[in-house]
N, C-alpha and C positions, 0 to 999 in steps of 0.2 A: 484190493488185489483179489482177483479170482483164483482161488486155490484148486479149482478143477474137481471139487468134491460133490457136485450136484449129482444126485442119484446113486452115490456110493452108500454102502451099508456098513455101519460101525457099531461094535459092541464095546462098551466101557464097563469093566468091573469096578466096584467101588464107586459107582456112578451117582449115589444118592447125596453126596456132599463133597465139599472141598474141591480138589483138583479135578476129580472125575466129573463132578457136576458142572464146573466151569468149562471143561472141555466139551462136554455135551452141548452146552449153550453155543459155543463157537461153531461146532460142526453143524448144528441145526441151522445156524445163520448162513452157512455156506451151502445149504441145500441138501445135506446128507440125511439119510435115514439113520436114526440113532436108537440103540437099545442100551438103556442103563440097567445095570444089575447090581444087586447087593442082597444082604440077608433078609431084610424086612420089607414086605410088600407095602405096608402102610407108610414107611419112610420113603420108599421109592415113589409112591403115589404123590406124596407131598412135594418131593423133588420135581416130579414131572409137572405138577401144577405151577411151581415157581418158574419153570422154563417157558411155560406158555403165557404167563402173566404179562400183559402189555404187548403181546405180539399178535400177529394174525393167527388167532387161536386155531381156527379150522385148518389152516395150511400147516401149522406145526404139528397139531395133533395127529395128522395123517402120516407124519414121519417120525413120531416119537413113541417108543414102547418101553414099558417098565416091567422087568421080569425078575422075580426074586430067585436067587440060587445061592447055594453054599459051596464056595470053591474048595472046601476041604473034603467034600463028599462026591466021589466019582458018579454016583447015581444022579445026584442033583445036577452035576455038570452035563450028564447025558441028556436029562430033560431039558436043560437050557439050550443045548444044541438043537434039539428037535423044535423048540419054540422059535429059535432064531431062524431056522430053515424055513419056517412058514412066512417069515418076513422077506427073506431073500438070501441069496448066497452072500456070505460075509466077505467084505473087502478089507476091513480094518479091524484089528483087535488091539485094544489098549488095556494092559494089565495095570490097573490103578489101585485095586484093593490091597490093603495092608494094615498091619497093627504094629504098635511099638513092641509089644510082646514082653517077655520076661526081662527085668532089669535088675541091676545090682552088680556086686563084684562077682567075677567068674566063679569063685568057690561057693557063692551063695545060690547059684542057679542050678537046679536039679534037672534030671532028664525030662520031667514033665514040662518044665519051663522052656527048654530047648525044643521039645517036640511040638508044643503048642504054637511057638513062634514060627518054626519052620513050616508047619502045616499050612499056615496062611501066607507067609511072606515068600516062601520058596516053592513048596510043592503045589500051592494053589495056582500060581502062574504057570508052572510046568504042566499041570493037568489041563488047565483051560486052553493053553497053547496047543497041546497035543490033540485035544478034542476038535479044535477048529483048523488045524494045520492044513488039511487038504483043501478046505474052502479058500484059505489065503493063497496057497500055492497056485491054484487054478483060477484065481479071480481075474488076473490080468492087471490088477492094481493092488496087489497084496501089500499091506502095511502092518507091521507088528511092532508095538511099542511096549517096553517094560518101564514102569516107574521105579527107578532105584533110589539112590540117596547119596548125599555127600558121604554118609557113613560107609559106603562101599569101598572108598579109597582113602578115607580119613576116619578110621574107626574110633569110636568113643568107648572107653573101658567099661562104662556102666550099661552099655547096650550091645554087648558082644553077640548074642543070638541074632539080633536085627542086623548088625554090621555084617555078619557072615552070610545071611540070606541075601542081602543086597549085593555083596560082592559076588556071590554065586550067580546072581541074575546077569551081572556084567559079562561074566565068562560065558554063560549060556547064550546070551544075545550075540556075542562075537562068534561063537561056534556055529550057531544057526545061520548067521549071515553068510558064512562060508558054505554051508551045506545047501542052502536054498536060494543062493544068488542066481543060479541058472534058471530058476522059476520066476525070476523078476519079483521075488518076495523081499522087500526091503525091511530090515530089522534093526532097530535102534533103541537106545536107552535115553531116558531124560532123568537127571539127577537134581532134584530140588534140595534146598536147605532152608529150614525154619520158615515154613510158609504158614500163613494163617488158616489153619484147617481145624476141624474138631479134635484131631489127635494132638496138635500143639496147644490148642486151647486147654485140653485136659492136663497137659504137662505143666502149663503156666499156672492154672488154678491150683494144682498140687503144690507147686513151688511157692505160690503166694501164701497158702495155708501154712506150709512149713516155716516160712520166714516171717509170717505175721505182717505181711505187706499187701498192697493192692496188686491186682493182676498187672496193671501197667508198670508198676515198680518191679514186679517179678520178671517181666519181659526185659526191662532195662538192665537189671543185674544179670540176667542170663546172657544177654548180648555181651556185656562187659567181661563176664567171668568165663563163659563157656564157648562163645562164638566171636572172639575178638577180631576175626579176619572178615566178618560180614561188614564190608566197607560202607554200606548205606545205612547202617545202624538202625535197622528196622526189620520186621518180619516181611516176607514177600506176600503177595496176594495170589490166590489160586489162578486168576486170569493171567498173571505174568508167566506162569508155567504152562497153562493151557495154550497160550499163543505159540509156544515152541512145539508142543505136541501137535497142534493143528497143522503147522508148517510141515512137520515130518510126515504127516499123513497125506500131504497134497502132491499134486503134480510138480510143484516147484522144487520138491526134494527128491527128484527122480534119479539123482546120482549119489545119494547118501545112504550107506548101509554099514552096519558094524561100528557105529559111532556112539559116543556118549555125550549128550549135551547137558552141561551143568547150568542150572538156573539157581545160583547160590550167592550172588553179590560178592564173590570173592572168598566165600567161607573156606573152600578148599585152598590150603596155602601153597601147594605145589603146582607146577605147570603141566604135569602129566599124571 
């Protein structure tokens, strides 16, 4: 299926691994120019090399850019905007960068834990979106995607700062869709659950150590005890989320805005 993305320019924060990296691969395959961004340039360079492996390297290299930036730092975001402008006016922004952040019972998490989590998971997407908003509004094909989570509407008590940040992004996305719909800027959320990413790898490695079991056994017990509504009884793959993101970035999704797409194998128990 032709998604109508050839020649479009997309920026993906958190693009050096997981869902961001998988999305970059799909958009490149559709002919888009893709800028992946994250904190570490060396990691970005390795990610870029993985995207060109086995491909028509020259053709992909001309459309792939890796630019390090810190989404918690306004000056770093300003530099990122200048570098992206040298590639071309932005059509698509995918806010994929995020961290689990501070965890524990509510009374155990101090202000620093809250502020560190919200700096990345809430204010990072807010600042990046604000920096690129005019590009998206006047693109003619503006697409803005926020990566939220099942936690946004099914909060987990040990991850309340993360829950709150992701719920806020749902509200922001809906509000922005009403503000900028007249500019033909389409704004949506994608809410994954328990995807095989470095973030959940770290969670499962920690669980395995705590329980004295293998990582596979940690995943199985986590599914049984913590995510019983994941009906497929497995972690999702980054590509399974990326395919939904790519669709929402495409011409095929030209009448969709203000929506939240769950990619969670049924993990969220409610219907709304």
